[in-house]
N, C-alpha and C positions, 0 to 999 in steps of 0.2 A: 106126317112125312113131309120133308121139304120138297118144294117144287124144283125141277131141273134147273130153273133159272136163278134160284136163290143162292146167295153167297154162302160158302162153307163156314161152319162155326169157327170162332177164334180158338187158338190152341189153349188148352187148359194146363196151367203150370202149377204144380204143388207148392203151397205156401212154405213148406219146410225147406225148399231150396233157398229161400231168403234167410232162414235161420242158419242154414249151413255156412253162409258167408261169414256170419258172426262167430261161428264155432271154429273156424280155421285158426290154427295156432301159429302158422308161418305163411309167408307170401306164396310159397309154392303151392300149398294146399288151397289157399284162397283163390289163386289163378285157376286151379283145377275145378273148384266148385263153381266159379264164374262161368267157365266154359260149359260145364254140365247144365247149368241153369239156362244159358243162352241156347244150347242145343235143343232144349225142350221148348223154350219160348219162341225160338225161330227155327222150327224143324225144317231141314232141307234148304234153309235160306242162306244165301251168301252174306257173311257179315265179318266184321273185324273191329276189335277194340284197340284204339291207339291212345297211348298215354304220353304225357310230356316227359322229356328227358333233360339231363343237365345241359345239353346243347340245344339252344333255342330253335335251331333250324332243323332239328330231327325229332321224330316221334318213335316210341317203342311199341312194338306189337305185343299186346297183352293177351289177347284171345283172338281166334280166327277159325272160320269154317268156310270151305269152298273158296278160299282166298289165294291170291298169288303170293302172299307173304306169310312167312312162318313166325310162330310165337318166339319172342325174344329178338327178332330182327328189328333194326332201326330203318326208318324210311323218311324221305323228305317231308317236312311239315306241310308243304304245298302240294301234296300228292293229289292228283285230280280224281274226282269221284266219277264212276261210270254213270251214264245217263239214267235218270230215274231213281238213283240211290238217295237215301235219306240219312240223317245223322241226329243223334241225341247226345247231350253233354254228360260227362261223368263229373259230378260235383263233389268236392271235399271241403266241408266247413263253408259251403256257399261259394267256393271258388272253383272254376273249371280246371280240371287236371287231365282231361282226356275226352274222348268221344267214341260213341258206337256208330259205325257206318254199316248200313244194311240195305237190302232190297225190300221195299215195302209193297204190301198188297192188303186187301181187305181182311185177311185172316189174322193180321198182327195186332196184338193187344198193346197198343202204345203206352197206355197208362201203366200196365204192369212193367213194361220195359223201363219206363222212367223210375218206377219204384225199385226195380231190380238194380239199376245203376246207382240210385241214391243209397241203397243198402250197401252196395259194393264200395262206394266212396267212403261211407261211414265205417265199414269194416277195415278198409285200408288205413283210415285215419287212426282207428283204435290200435291196429297192429303197429303203426308208426309210433304212437304214444307209448305202447308197451315196450317196443324195442328201445326207444330213447330212455325209458325208465331202467331197462336192463343194462343198457350201455352206461347210464349214469351210475348205476350201482357198481358195475364192473370198474368204471373209471375211479369211483370213490375208493373201492377196495384196492385198486392198483395204486392209487395215490397214497393210501394208508400203508400199503406194503412198501412203497418207495420210501416213505418216511421212516418206517421201521428198519428197512434195509440201510437207509442212510445213517441211522444211529449206529447200526452194526458196522457199517463201512468206516465210520469215523473212529471206531474203536479198534478196527483191524490194523495190525502192524505189518503183515506180510504184503509186500507190494503186488506180487502176482495174484494172491488171493483177492485183493481189492479189485484189481483189473477184471478178473474173471467174473466176480459177483456183480460188478457194476455193469458189464456188458450184458450179462444174462438178464439183469433187471431191466435194462433199456429195451432189449429185444422182446421181453415178455410184455411190456407196456404196449407194444405195437403188435402183439400176438403173432410173432414170427420167431425164427431161431437164428438164421445166419446174421453175423455182424462182425465188425472189426473196430478196434480202438487204436488210434494213433495219438502219440504225445509229442509235443515240441521238445527238441533237444534243449532249447532255451525258452522256458515259459515266458510269455509276453512278447517274444520276438517272432512274429508270424513268418519272417523270412528264414528262420533257422530250420534245421532238418526235422522233418516229420518221421518219427520212428514207430514202426508197427509194434505195439505193445501187447495186443491180444487179438486173436481171431477165432471165431466160432463158426464152423460149418461153411467156410468160404476159403478157397485156395488163394495164395498170393498172386497167382497169374490173373485171376479175376479182378483182384484189387488193383493191380497194375494196369488193367485194361480200361480203367475209368478215365479215359482221356478224351479231350475235345478234338474237334476236327483239325485244330492247329497243333495237336500233340501235347497240349498242356494237361497236367493231372487235375481233373475237375475238383476233387475235394479241397485242394489248396486254394482254388479260386473262391470258395465260399467259406473259407476258414474263419473270417471275421464277421460273417453274416448271421442272421437268424436261421433256424432250421430250414433246410431246403429240401424239396421233394421233386423227384423225377419219376415219370411213368411213361409207358409207351402210348403214342398217339394213334390215330386211326390208320396211319401208314406203318405202324410198328416201330417207329423211331423213338429214341429217347434223347431229344434235344437237350443240351448241346453236345451230347456224347457222339463220338465218331461211330457210325453204324458198322464200319469195317472191323472194329475191334471189340464192340460190346457183345458179351456172350449171350447166346440165345436164352439160357435159363433165367437171365435177369429180367424181371418184369417191372420192378419198381425199386427205388433207392431213396432212402432218407438220410440226409447228412445233418448231424447234430453237433455244431461246434461247442466245445467246452469253454464257456466264458463266465467270468465272475468278476463283477465290479470293473469292467473294462479290460480285464486280463484274460488273454486267450492262452489256454493250456494245451489244447489238442482238438481232435475231432473224432466223433464216433459215426460209423456207417452201419445202417440197418437195411437188409436186403429183403425184397419181396414181401413187404408189409401190405395189408389190405388198405391201400390209400383211397379206395372208392367207398369205403364203409361210411355210414352216417356219423359214426363216433370218431372218425379219424381226426377231425378238427380239434376236438377236445383232447384227444390222446396226444396230438402233436404239442399241445401246450404242456402236458405232463413231461413230454420228452425234453422240451426247452428247460423246464425246471430241473429235470435230472441232469441236463447239461451243466447248469449252474452248480448243482451239488457235486458233480464229478470234477468240475474245475477246481472247486474249493478243496476237495479231498486230495486230488493229485498234486495240486500246488503245495498243500501242507506236507505231503509225503516227499516232494522234491526238496522242500526247505529242510526237512529232517535229514534227508540223505546228504544234502550239502553240509549241514551242521556236523553230521557224523564224520564226513570226509575231512572237514576243516579241523575237527578235533584230532583226527588221526594224523593229519599233516602237521598240526601244531606239536603233537607229541613227537613225531619224527624229527621235526625241525629242532625242537628242544634238545633231543638226544644228539642230533648233528652238531648243535651249538656247543654242547658240553664236550663232545669229541674234538671239535675244532679248537676249542680253548686249550685242550690238553696237548695239541700239536705245537703250541708255542713253547719256546725253550723255558725250562723251569729254573735252571741255575746258570749263572754267568760262567764264562770260561775261567779257568784257574790261573791263566797267564798273569804274571806279575807286572807285565809291561803295559797293560791296558785295563780300563774299567768300563763296564757295559751297563746300559739300561734300555729297556724296550717296552713297547705296548702295541696292541693291535685291537681296535674296537670296530666291529662290523656295524654298518648302518642298519642292517636288518639282523635277524637272529643269527644268520650265518653270513660270512663275507668272502670276498675274493682277494683279500690282501694276504701276503705271506711275509713273515719276519722270522729269521732263524739265525742261530749262532751255533758253531760247533768248534771242537778243538781236537787236534791230533798232534802228538809230539810237541806240544807247546805252540804250534801254529794255529791261528784262529781263522775260521771261515765265517764270513758274515754275508747275508743276502737279504735283500728286500725286494718284493715283487708285487705287482698289481695286475689282477686279471680284469679284462674289460667287463663293464657291467658290475652288477652285484647281485647277491641272492644265491639260490640253490645252484644254478648252472655254474656261476663263478666259483662257488665253494668246491664243487666237484673237480673243476679243472685245476684249482689251486692245490687240492690234495694230490692230484697226479703230478703236478709240478714239484711239490715238496718231496714226493717219493724219489723222483729222479735226482733232485738236488742232494738229498741225503745219501743216495747210493753212489753218486759220482763226484761229490764236492772235493774230496781229497785225492781222487785218482786223476783229476784233470786240472789244468790251469783254467783261470776264469774265462778266457776267451773260448777255449775248447768246450768248457762246460755249457756256455751259452749256445754254442753251435749244436751241441747234443740236445739241449732243451728245445731249441728251435725246431729241430726235426721231429721230436716227440710231440710237441704241441701242434705242429702243422698236421701231423698224421691224425691226432685225436680230434681236432676241431673241424677238419675237412672244410666244407664250404659254409660253415656257420658264421664266419666273420669274426669269431672270437680270437683274442690275442693276449699276450702277457708281456708287460714291461718288467725289467729286472735290472738290478745293479748288484754285482758280485765282487767281494773283496777277499783277498788272502793276506793276512797280517802276520809278520814275522814274530817269533816268540818274544823278542825284546820290545816289540811295539814300535820299532824305528823304521820299518819299511813295509810297504804294502803294494800289491799288484791288484788291479781292478779292471773290470770290463762292464760296459753298460749296454743294455738293449732297449732303447727307446724310453728309458726311465727318466724321471725328473732329475735335474742336476743335484749332485750330492754337495752339501756345504761342508767346507773344511775351514774351521776357525784356526787361523795361524796366531798362536799366542805371542810369538816374537814381534809381529807387526801390528797386531790388533785389527787385522782385516780378515774378511771371509774370501776364501778362494773357491771358485766353482769347478767341480769335477763334472764336466759335461758328458752327455751321452753321445757316443759316436757311431752306434749301430742301430739297426732297425728293431722294432718289437719282435718278439719271438712268435712264430705261428703263421706269419703271412706267406712266406715262401720257404721251401725246403732248400738245404744246401748253402745257407748263408754263413759268411765268415764275420768274425768280430775282432775289433782292435783291442789290444791289451796295453795297459799303461802301468808304470811303476812310479811311486812317489816316496819321498822321504818324510818321515814323521818325527816330531820333536815333542819334548815334554810340554804339557799344557795344550797341545793341539786337540781339537775336538772334531770328530766326524759326525755329521748329522744326516741320516738317510730318512726319507719320508715318502709317503704316497701322495697323489694329487688331492686326496680327500682333505689334506691339511690346508694347502694353499688355496684350494678352490672352495673351501667352506664359506658360506654366505652369512652376513650379519643378521642378527635378530631383527624381527619386524619385517616391514615391506621392502627394505633396502636390498638391492642385489649386489652390494659391495662384497668383495671377497677378502679373505684373510690375507692372502698374497705373500710374495717372497720377502718383501721388506719387513713385515711384522715378524716373520720367522727369523730373519737375520738379527733383528733387534733382540729377540729372545736369546739368541746365542751370545750376543754382545753383553746382555745383562746378566747372564748366568754362567759364563764360561769358567769363571774362577772356582765354581763349586764342583761337586761331584757330577758324574754322568747322570745320576738320578735327579740332581738339582736342575740340570739343563732340561731333562725330560719333563719334569713337573712344571717348570716355568712355561714350556711350550704348551702343555695341556691346560694350564690355568689361563693363559692368555687366550687360547683357542676357545675354551668353554665360555669365558667372559664375552668374547666377540660374538659367538653364535647363540648364546642363551640356552634355554631349555628346549628349543625347537628340535624337530626330527632332522637328522642329517641325511643328506642325499647320497653320501658316499662313505666308504670305509675310511677310517683314520688309523694310520700306522706310522710309528716313529721309532727309529733305532739310533741310539747315541753311543759313540765309542770315544773315550777320552784317554789320551796318552799320558801315562804317569811318569814321574821323575825316576 
């Protein structure tokens, strides 16, 4: 029997408690087994196990008994020890990762405590190694799945299906579900509009709330950066997001720009991923690679969409070009007093020039017009102009016709700034008289055969379309056998020379064409103009439509 003054025997701890530490399959069970072992090794004793945390100035409470701190709580690393307390280190692979703090007396088996803590550190290391192996396997299979999905995505033709599968794949890599995909309206232009292409499990109101304190939308600020991660700090804030608008359910946010070879295509957002897990760093690398894959896929889809639209536009333009070509007069007036030749060549597939000839009761109507600019818009306005001309040409005198056209064009163009210049002629059946009016068009050249000189029929009115209610002057001229009227658009005289020269064809060259060919037919005059013009400009692309109309008075 022990004497009353003898110290009580040390607590006897079953050795199977040490084995239980190594049998724990997860951190929660390991912590429970540690607490059970400490409860037997330190019966009724105040103790606490503090472990290091990612924040160097804080420690995490791993186990506790009769302590002021709860398990899972973080406490300052410089927490003062009560008087008389002792501490033992928790070692992992020889490195301190924590410590046991306890009240010591003679009944404590310190050697067993050291052994217990050593086994705990070893078990903790084994769990970490096992978890890293599991994470590596998960990551490998996730990468393999990403590769397989990437092959499938490259083969997928439906844009919406590609977007949905890509976003699902991205969120799966981060083991979460909510996400959103934005694509730039103009790939490569980070200042162009970001358009929401796909959203999974997240409302647009939450997406719009991702704003900084100065009101800027945060995803756009990181559009050209590597993947960015936001999570809530100790104060519950998600800097730099504005706490006034950030939704409470949002715990973390991963922004993955879609970038490939320096080309930014869009950005993907993933919500509430476990950004604190040990495997997150490796997973974020997979996310970056998926961003490259997505950029390549969506850029390819965009190029294909543009190509399809371009082919559709080319087809439509080709049809419009054929239609516009059929709008030119196909036969010359049957009047015996004059001879006519004409051409109109658009600079692009369709143009804004208008040449027309018509006849009624032997009287000939001739018009040439030029819509500002060239291309589709000009072609549409020219078609409208032609419709009014055809409907009104023999019902109105030239000046009244231009006034009517002016009001129509002004109404149709509005504030677009587009306008139409035009010259309109009415020629008597015998070809000996003509009345004309001009609206801001180039001077019409009249070769006078009797004098061998060119007379200018100048424009005296404004271009049509600028102001409503305009009036135009009308003039009457006498015509004689051998006289030649040459109407043209500015694409003729403003055509530039081949090569680097900016010299224009000009009025003098056009007059020389008249002088050289006036004795021939109307078509001879036309072909001379075209031959000289083509020789001057070469095979280069013309900047403006070219139209010429020639009327020769016969004997």
